C-alpha positions in Angstrom: -84.3 -16.2 161.7 -86.1 -12.8 161.4 -87.5 -11.2 158.2 -85.2 -13.2 155.9 -85.4 -12.1 152.3 -83.6 -13.7 149.3 -83.9 -13.2 145.6 -82.2 -14.8 142.6 -82.3 -12.2 139.8 -86.0 -11.3 139.5 -87.1 -14.4 141.3 -88.1 -13.5 144.9 -87.6 -16.8 146.7 -88.0 -15.6 150.3 -90.1 -12.7 151.5 -89.5 -11.6 155.1 -89.6 -15.1 156.5 -89.5 -15.7 160.3 -88.4 -19.1 161.7 -87.6 -20.0 165.3 -86.0 -23.2 166.5 -85.6 -24.0 170.2 -83.1 -26.4 171.8 -84.5 -29.8 172.5 -87.3 -29.7 169.8 -87.9 -31.2 166.4 -89.3 -28.5 164.2 -90.8 -29.5 160.8 -90.2 -27.1 158.0 -92.9 -27.7 155.3 -93.9 -26.4 151.9 -94.2 -27.4 148.3 -91.1 -27.7 146.1 -90.0 -24.1 145.3 -91.6 -22.7 148.5 -88.2 -21.6 149.8 -87.4 -24.3 152.4 -84.0 -25.3 151.1 -83.1 -21.7 150.4 -83.9 -20.7 154.0 -81.9 -23.6 155.4 -79.0 -22.9 153.0 -78.8 -19.5 154.6 -78.7 -21.0 158.0 -76.1 -23.5 156.8 -73.9 -20.8 155.3 -74.3 -22.0 151.7 -76.2 -18.7 150.8 -76.3 -15.2 152.3 -79.6 -13.5 152.8 -80.3 -10.1 151.0 -81.8 -8.8 154.3 -82.9 -10.1 157.7 -81.1 -11.4 160.7 -79.9 -14.8 161.9 -79.4 -15.2 165.7 -78.0 -18.3 167.5 -78.4 -18.3 171.3 -79.7 -14.7 171.0 -76.6 -13.4 169.3 -76.5 -12.2 165.7 -74.3 -14.3 163.4 -73.0 -13.9 159.8 -71.7 -16.8 157.8 -69.2 -16.4 155.0 -69.5 -20.1 154.2 -70.5 -23.6 155.5 -67.4 -23.8 157.7 -68.5 -20.8 159.6 -72.0 -22.3 160.1 -70.5 -25.6 161.2 -68.2 -23.8 163.7 -71.3 -22.1 165.1 -72.9 -25.5 165.8 -75.0 -26.0 162.7 -74.8 -29.3 160.8 -76.7 -29.6 157.5 -77.7 -33.0 156.1 -78.6 -32.0 152.5 -81.3 -33.7 150.4 -78.7 -34.5 147.8 -76.1 -36.6 149.6 -72.6 -35.1 149.9 -70.5 -38.2 150.1 -67.4 -39.2 148.0 -67.9 -42.6 146.5 -64.2 -43.3 146.2 -63.5 -43.0 149.9 -64.3 -45.4 152.7 -67.1 -44.8 155.2 -64.8 -43.6 158.0 -62.9 -41.3 155.6 -66.2 -39.7 154.7 -67.1 -39.3 158.3 -63.9 -37.4 159.1 -63.6 -35.5 155.8 -62.3 -32.0 156.5 -61.7 -32.7 160.1 -59.3 -35.6 160.0 -57.6 -36.7 163.2 -53.8 -36.6 163.1 -51.0 -38.0 165.2 -48.4 -35.7 166.9 -46.2 -36.4 163.9 -48.8 -34.9 161.6 -49.8 -38.2 159.9 -53.4 -39.4 159.8 -54.5 -41.2 162.9 -56.4 -43.9 161.0 -56.9 -46.4 163.9 -58.5 -43.6 166.1 -60.8 -42.5 163.2 -61.9 -46.1 162.6 -62.5 -46.7 166.3 -64.6 -43.5 166.7 -66.6 -44.5 163.6 -67.3 -47.9 165.1 -68.4 -46.3 168.4 -70.8 -44.0 166.6 -72.3 -46.9 164.6 -72.7 -48.9 167.8 -74.5 -45.9 169.4 -76.8 -45.7 166.4 -77.3 -49.5 166.4 -76.1 -49.8 162.8 -74.3 -52.8 161.6 -72.0 -51.0 159.1 -68.3 -51.6 158.5 -66.4 -48.4 158.7 -63.9 -49.7 156.1 -66.5 -50.2 153.4 -66.2 -48.1 150.2 -69.1 -45.7 150.0 -69.7 -46.6 146.4 -70.8 -50.1 147.6 -73.6 -48.7 149.8 -77.2 -48.4 148.8 -79.0 -45.1 149.2 -80.3 -45.9 152.7 -76.9 -46.5 154.2 -75.4 -43.4 152.4 -78.1 -41.4 154.2 -77.2 -43.0 157.5 -73.5 -42.1 157.0 -74.6 -38.5 156.4 -76.5 -38.5 159.7 -73.6 -40.1 161.6 -71.3 -37.4 160.2 -73.6 -34.7 161.5 -73.9 -36.3 164.9 -70.1 -36.6 165.2 -69.7 -32.8 165.0 -71.6 -32.4 168.3 -73.8 -29.8 166.6 -76.5 -28.0 168.6 -78.6 -27.5 165.5 -79.0 -30.3 162.9 -80.9 -29.6 159.6 -82.3 -32.8 158.1 -83.5 -32.2 154.5 -85.7 -35.2 153.5 -83.6 -37.7 155.6 -86.0 -40.6 155.2 -86.7 -40.5 151.5 -84.7 -43.7 150.6 -85.1 -45.6 153.9 -87.1 -48.6 154.8 -89.5 -48.6 157.7 -87.1 -50.2 160.2 -84.4 -47.7 159.2 -86.8 -44.8 159.5 -87.7 -45.9 163.0 -83.9 -46.1 163.8 -83.4 -42.6 162.5 -86.4 -41.4 164.5 -85.0 -43.0 167.6 -81.7 -41.2 167.0 -83.6 -37.9 166.6 -85.4 -38.4 169.9 -82.1 -39.1 171.6 -80.6 -35.9 170.2 -83.8 -34.0 171.2 -83.4 -35.3 174.8 -79.8 -34.0 174.8 -81.0 -30.5 173.9 -80.2 -30.5 170.2 -82.6 -28.5 168.0 -83.5 -30.4 164.8 -85.0 -28.9 161.6 -86.9 -31.7 159.9 -87.8 -31.0 156.2 -90.1 -33.7 154.8 -92.9 -34.2 152.4 -94.1 -37.3 154.3 -96.8 -35.6 156.5 -97.5 -38.8 158.5 -93.9 -38.8 159.6 -94.2 -35.2 160.6 -97.2 -36.0 162.8 -95.2 -38.9 164.2 -91.9 -37.2 165.1 -92.1 -33.4 165.1 -93.0 -31.1 168.0 -93.7 -27.9 166.0 -94.2 -26.9 162.4 -93.7 -24.0 160.1 -95.2 -23.9 156.6 -93.8 -21.8 153.7 -95.8 -21.1 150.6 -94.4 -19.0 147.7 -91.6 -17.7 149.9 -93.7 -16.6 152.8 -94.6 -18.0 156.2 -98.3 -19.1 156.1 -98.7 -21.2 159.2 -96.8 -22.2 162.4 -97.7 -24.0 165.6 -97.7 -27.2 167.6 -98.0 -30.4 165.7 -100.2 -31.9 168.4 -103.0 -29.5 167.3 -103.1 -30.4 163.6 -103.7 -33.3 161.2 -101.8 -34.4 158.1 -104.8 -33.0 156.1 -104.4 -29.6 157.8 -100.7 -29.5 157.0 -101.4 -30.4 153.4 -104.0 -27.6 153.1 -101.5 -25.1 154.5 -98.9 -26.2 152.0 -101.0 -26.0 148.8 -103.6 -23.4 149.9 -106.6 -25.8 149.4 -107.8 -29.2 150.5 -105.8 -32.1 149.0 -107.8 -35.0 147.6 -107.5 -38.4 149.2 -109.9 -40.4 147.0 -109.0 -43.4 145.0 -107.8 -42.4 141.5 -108.1 -45.8 139.8 -111.0 -46.4 137.4 -112.6 -49.6 136.3 -111.1 -50.4 132.9 -111.7 -53.4 130.7 -108.7 -55.6 130.0 -106.9 -54.3 127.0 -104.1 -55.7 124.8 -100.8 -56.8 126.3 -98.1 -54.2 125.7 -95.3 -55.7 127.7 -95.1 -59.4 128.8 -92.4 -61.1 130.8 -92.1 -64.8 131.0 -89.9 -66.5 133.7 -87.2 -63.7 133.9 -84.3 -64.5 136.2 -81.2 -62.6 137.0 -78.9 -62.2 140.1 -81.5 -60.0 141.9 -84.8 -61.5 140.7 -86.0 -65.0 140.0 -88.8 -66.5 137.9 -90.7 -63.3 137.2 -93.8 -63.4 134.9 -96.3 -60.6 134.3 -98.5 -58.9 131.7 -98.7 -55.1 131.4 -101.7 -53.9 129.5 -102.5 -50.8 127.5 -104.2 -48.2 129.7 -103.2 -50.0 132.9 -101.3 -48.8 136.0 -99.5 -51.9 137.3 -97.9 -51.4 140.7 -94.8 -53.2 141.8 -93.9 -52.9 145.4 -92.1 -54.4 148.4 -89.3 -53.5 150.8 -85.9 -52.1 149.9 -83.8 -54.9 148.3 -86.8 -56.7 146.8 -85.3 -56.6 143.3 -88.0 -54.6 141.6 -85.6 -51.8 140.4 -83.1 -54.3 139.1 -85.8 -56.2 137.3 -87.1 -53.2 135.3 -83.6 -51.8 134.7 -82.8 -55.2 133.0 -86.0 -55.0 131.0 -85.0 -51.4 129.9 -81.5 -52.7 128.9 -79.6 -50.9 131.6 -79.4 -53.7 134.2 -77.9 -57.1 134.9 -78.1 -60.0 132.4 -81.1 -62.2 132.6 -82.7 -65.3 131.2 -86.3 -65.7 130.1 -88.5 -64.1 127.4 -89.9 -60.6 126.9 -92.6 -59.6 124.4 -93.6 -56.2 123.2 -97.0 -55.9 121.5 -96.8 -59.7 121.3 -93.4 -59.8 119.5 -90.2 -61.1 121.2 -87.7 -58.4 122.0 -84.6 -57.8 124.2 -82.7 -54.6 124.7 -78.9 -55.0 124.9 -78.6 -51.4 126.0 -80.9 -48.5 126.9 -80.0 -46.4 123.8 -82.7 -48.0 121.7 -85.4 -48.1 124.3 -87.1 -45.0 122.8 -87.3 -46.7 119.4 -89.4 -49.4 121.1 -91.6 -46.8 122.8 -90.3 -47.7 126.3 -89.4 -45.0 128.8 -87.9 -45.3 132.3 -87.9 -42.7 135.1 -85.0 -43.8 137.4 -85.1 -44.1 141.1 -81.9 -42.1 141.8 -82.5 -38.7 140.2 -79.1 -37.2 141.1 -77.0 -40.1 139.7 -79.2 -41.4 136.9 -81.9 -38.9 136.1 -80.3 -35.5 135.5 -77.1 -34.2 133.7 -75.9 -31.6 136.2 -73.9 -29.6 133.7 -76.9 -29.0 131.4 -79.8 -26.6 131.6 -83.4 -27.5 132.4 -84.5 -27.4 128.8 -81.5 -29.5 127.7 -82.3 -32.1 130.4 -86.0 -32.0 129.6 -85.6 -32.6 125.8 -82.5 -34.8 125.5 -84.4 -37.9 124.7 -86.0 -36.3 121.6 -82.8 -34.6 120.3 -82.5 -37.1 117.4 -86.1 -36.4 116.4 -85.8 -32.6 116.4 -82.3 -32.4 114.8 -81.3 -32.0 111.2 -77.7 -32.4 109.9 -76.6 -32.7 113.5 -78.2 -29.4 114.7 -81.1 -29.2 117.1 -84.1 -27.2 116.0 -84.2 -24.8 118.9 -87.8 -23.6 118.0 -89.1 -27.2 118.2 -87.1 -27.9 121.3 -88.5 -24.8 123.1 -92.1 -25.6 122.0 -92.0 -29.2 123.2 -90.4 -28.2 126.5 -92.8 -25.3 127.1 -95.7 -27.7 126.7 -94.2 -30.0 129.3 -93.5 -27.1 131.7 -97.1 -26.0 131.5 -98.5 -29.6 131.8 -96.3 -30.5 134.8 -96.3 -27.0 136.3 -92.5 -26.9 136.6 -91.3 -23.9 138.5 -88.2 -22.1 137.2 -87.0 -18.6 136.3 -86.2 -19.5 132.7 -85.6 -22.7 130.7 -81.9 -22.0 130.3 -81.4 -22.1 134.1 -79.1 -24.9 135.1 -81.0 -28.0 136.2 -79.2 -27.9 139.6 -80.7 -24.5 140.3 -84.2 -26.1 140.6 -85.7 -27.6 143.7 -85.6 -31.4 144.0 -89.2 -31.8 143.1 -88.9 -29.6 140.0 -85.8 -31.5 138.9 -88.0 -34.7 139.1 -90.6 -33.1 137.0 -88.0 -32.2 134.3 -86.8 -35.8 134.3 -90.5 -36.9 133.8 -90.9 -34.3 131.1 -87.9 -35.7 129.3 -89.6 -39.1 128.9 -93.1 -37.8 128.3 -91.8 -35.8 125.3 -91.0 -39.1 123.6 -94.7 -40.2 123.7 -94.0 -43.7 125.1 -96.2 -46.7 124.8 -94.8 -48.3 128.0 -93.7 -46.1 130.9 -91.7 -47.4 133.8 -91.8 -45.1 136.8 -89.4 -46.0 139.7 -90.6 -44.0 142.8 -91.7 -41.0 140.7 -92.9 -39.0 143.7 -89.8 -39.5 145.8 -88.8 -36.2 147.4 -91.9 -34.5 145.9 -94.4 -32.4 147.9 -98.1 -33.2 148.3 -99.2 -30.7 145.7 -96.7 -32.0 143.1 -97.7 -35.5 144.0 -101.3 -34.8 143.0 -100.2 -33.3 139.7 -98.0 -36.4 139.0 -100.9 -38.7 139.9 -103.2 -36.8 137.5 -100.6 -37.1 134.8 -100.3 -40.9 135.4 -104.1 -41.2 135.2 -104.3 -39.1 132.0 -101.6 -41.2 130.3 -103.4 -44.4 131.3 -106.6 -43.0 129.8 -104.7 -42.3 126.6 -103.7 -46.0 126.5 -100.1 -45.9 127.8 -99.1 -49.0 129.8 -97.6 -47.8 133.1 -95.5 -49.8 135.6 -95.4 -47.9 138.9 -92.5 -49.0 141.2 -93.1 -47.6 144.6 -92.2 -48.2 148.3 -95.2 -46.2 149.4 -98.1 -48.6 150.1 -100.7 -45.8 150.1 -99.5 -44.6 146.7 -99.8 -48.1 145.3 -103.4 -48.4 146.7 -104.4 -45.0 145.5 -103.1 -45.0 141.9 -102.7 -48.6 140.7 -105.3 -51.0 139.2 -103.4 -53.9 140.6 -100.0 -54.6 142.1 -97.3 -57.2 142.2 -95.7 -57.5 145.6 -92.1 -58.7 145.6 -90.1 -60.4 148.3 -86.4 -61.4 148.0 -86.5 -61.1 144.2 -89.6 -63.1 143.6 -93.3 -62.2 143.2 -94.9 -63.0 146.5 -98.4 -62.3 145.3 -100.7 -60.0 143.4 -103.3 -57.7 144.9 -106.3 -56.0 143.3 -109.7 -54.8 144.3 -110.6 -55.9 147.8 -107.2 -57.4 148.5 -105.5 -54.1 147.7 -105.0 -53.3 151.4 -102.0 -52.1 153.3 -102.0 -55.1 155.7 -102.1 -57.5 152.8 -99.3 -55.8 150.9 -97.1 -55.6 154.0 -97.7 -59.3 154.8 -96.6 -60.3 151.3 -93.7 -57.9 151.3 -92.3 -59.4 154.5 -92.5 -63.0 153.3 -95.6 -63.9 155.3 -97.8 -65.8 152.9 -95.6 -66.1 149.8 -97.6 -67.8 147.0 
């Protein structure tokens, strides 16, 4: 890709960007949210057309009128936001748009199922091809996307944040597949914010910042700190952010909560505290806090807010109690795709800023502008559709939605998922500032380093139970992983 330029109205997203991918290599494309990574790959994937510049495949200029042209040229795009149809089976999704038919023109279902099984066997995945996609968790939906790309026999595969929702064993399985494809001469573009993964799997890197190429080279010659500096333009802090705080009043207390996905859970969340809750995928932490928020499964046990018993029968009244929840799945539970950024970022406080059923637009804009400035949300204008923003900026808008309600207890479920290193620092600073203001924060995260860096203490869950608590000297990666895998359950 040579001198690629792309603008949206007055927003110059790409400025003469060069990018080169060789067969048989894994090339990491890096940059902060809004740097232009997805736009550049959307041009290669036929989703967008560049304003100027050239795309060449095998040395020959190409022009794509749409994604089908790109796919026909050997480019498969696994998007950050999964493109699966929940109401179809796994094998139907794998063959969507390229169905196999019999000589009579009917669907050759047995052959499609057989080829799906062979692909999963090759990937070493125990997945039933007849399963409805709606019944899969995020990790297996991602694996179905990868399998679909592999089945097109593409020579170029673009992977946009493919490991975001995966566990460590699943990540290793994906990396093994990537190495196999590399050995077969496939060129892979690997977009990721997890710089340790980049160091582990990639051969080369290119870094974009503000729509321009700022660095490129061999991964073997750099460190994760180097890549982070290229991305943000300055050194990124790695110091511990927690501060020694005296025990404060209890804001949220749970006593012996039990549901389908969690058993016998008791904890105290204090004002001004950042309490981590971690474990491996399927540990029950998301289900636990969704139930507390009134949006999850039924449960037994007792909850206390500021020392008084309470129970939410639905999430609609959570704001009245001063409880906010940032969901794990932004696409399905965090944003309303048919609304603008300002509508998404203020919807929680609509009742507060409305009179006679009409929203006070001036108050709405003032509150949203304050959050945009605080969270450094990048957008052209507040009335832009939420889907026009990068994944990380969408996440910031979802966070803005809840911060505008001034919560007393804030539940953050993987708040930095799919967010770049610079935005992570900003979110960490926001969490620390909220804690200093006395907000009680429960941080649910699969990233051990995030738990260690941000939280005062952490509960480690295993198969729906609290396996142990870590704090101070015991807040170590080895200790957390040992508890999360069931080795040493208390």
